[in-house]
C-alpha positions in Angstrom: -129.2 187.1 -14.9 -132.2 184.9 -15.9 -131.4 182.2 -18.4 -133.3 182.1 -21.7 -134.4 178.8 -23.1 -135.7 178.5 -26.7 -138.2 175.6 -27.2 -138.2 174.2 -30.7 -140.4 171.7 -32.5 -137.9 171.4 -35.4 -140.5 172.7 -37.9 -138.6 173.9 -41.0 -140.2 177.3 -40.7 -138.5 177.9 -37.3 -135.1 178.4 -39.0 -136.4 180.0 -42.1 -138.3 182.7 -40.3 -136.1 182.8 -37.2 -138.4 182.0 -34.4 -138.9 179.5 -31.6 -142.1 177.6 -30.8 -141.8 179.0 -27.3 -139.3 181.0 -25.3 -138.9 180.6 -21.5 -137.2 183.3 -19.5 -137.1 182.5 -15.8 -140.7 181.6 -14.8 -142.2 183.4 -17.9 -143.1 181.4 -21.0 -144.2 182.9 -24.3 -145.8 180.6 -26.9 -145.7 181.7 -30.5 -148.7 182.1 -32.6 -150.3 178.7 -33.2 -152.6 177.6 -36.0 -154.5 174.3 -36.5 -151.9 172.4 -38.4 -151.0 168.9 -37.4 -147.5 167.3 -37.3 -147.8 166.5 -41.0 -148.7 170.0 -42.0 -152.4 169.2 -42.6 -155.0 171.8 -41.6 -157.4 170.5 -38.9 -161.0 171.9 -39.1 -161.1 173.5 -42.6 -163.9 176.1 -42.6 -164.7 175.3 -38.9 -163.5 178.1 -36.5 -164.5 176.2 -33.4 -162.6 173.0 -34.5 -159.5 175.1 -35.3 -159.7 176.8 -32.0 -160.0 173.6 -30.1 -157.1 172.0 -32.0 -154.9 175.1 -31.4 -155.6 175.1 -27.6 -154.9 171.4 -27.4 -151.6 171.9 -29.3 -150.7 174.8 -27.0 -151.5 172.7 -23.9 -149.1 170.0 -25.1 -146.3 172.6 -25.5 -147.0 173.9 -22.0 -146.9 170.4 -20.6 -143.6 169.5 -22.3 -141.9 172.3 -20.5 -143.5 171.9 -17.1 -146.4 174.4 -17.4 -150.1 173.9 -17.7 -153.1 175.9 -18.9 -153.5 177.0 -15.3 -150.3 179.0 -15.7 -151.6 181.0 -18.7 -152.1 184.6 -17.8 -152.8 186.0 -21.3 -154.1 184.8 -24.6 -154.2 186.6 -27.9 -156.6 185.4 -30.6 -156.2 186.6 -34.2 -159.3 185.8 -36.3 -160.1 186.4 -39.9 -163.9 186.9 -39.3 -164.8 188.6 -36.1 -168.5 187.7 -36.7 -167.5 184.2 -35.6 -166.4 185.5 -32.2 -169.0 183.4 -30.3 -168.0 180.0 -31.6 -164.3 180.8 -31.1 -164.9 182.4 -27.7 -167.0 179.4 -26.5 -164.2 177.0 -27.2 -161.7 179.4 -25.4 -164.1 179.3 -22.5 -164.1 175.5 -22.4 -160.3 175.6 -21.8 -160.1 178.7 -19.6 -163.4 179.0 -17.8 -161.9 178.7 -14.3 -158.5 180.2 -15.2 -159.8 183.4 -16.8 -156.6 184.8 -18.3 -156.5 188.3 -19.8 -157.3 188.0 -23.4 -157.7 189.8 -26.7 -159.6 188.8 -29.9 -158.6 190.8 -32.9 -159.8 190.6 -36.5 -157.0 190.5 -39.0 -157.4 190.8 -42.8 -155.6 187.5 -43.3 -153.4 184.9 -41.8 -150.5 183.2 -43.6 -152.8 180.7 -45.2 -156.3 181.7 -46.3 -157.7 178.5 -44.8 -156.5 179.5 -41.3 -159.4 181.1 -39.4 -157.7 181.5 -36.0 -154.2 181.9 -34.6 -153.6 182.0 -30.9 -150.5 182.9 -28.8 -150.2 182.7 -25.0 -148.2 183.9 -22.1 -147.7 181.7 -19.1 -146.1 182.4 -15.7 -145.1 179.6 -13.3 -145.4 180.1 -9.6 
């Protein structure tokens, strides 16, 4: 049986909502939806979808590295955006991080994220080996 490992950042919402920052099951790693909020809870890139996307992908990269993965291990990204007309600026930043990796991806417009100032939320799936 493959062992499950929950990865936490100790954010207060993890226990309130009942989720983990990431979950590793064997060589599979699922990273929860990530928004552009720093360690102090401050939004990075207000009204700037590209800046939010960049910060989110940097944040995800740090989580991957902490558990022995890298962006090269990402096989799928899912981008939730509040304004699909901004797809090019969001997609361009995604391309900066994944140009040579080229994971499967989705970009879906949603009516809202949990905070109206969040323009982008991204989750990833990574596989090691």
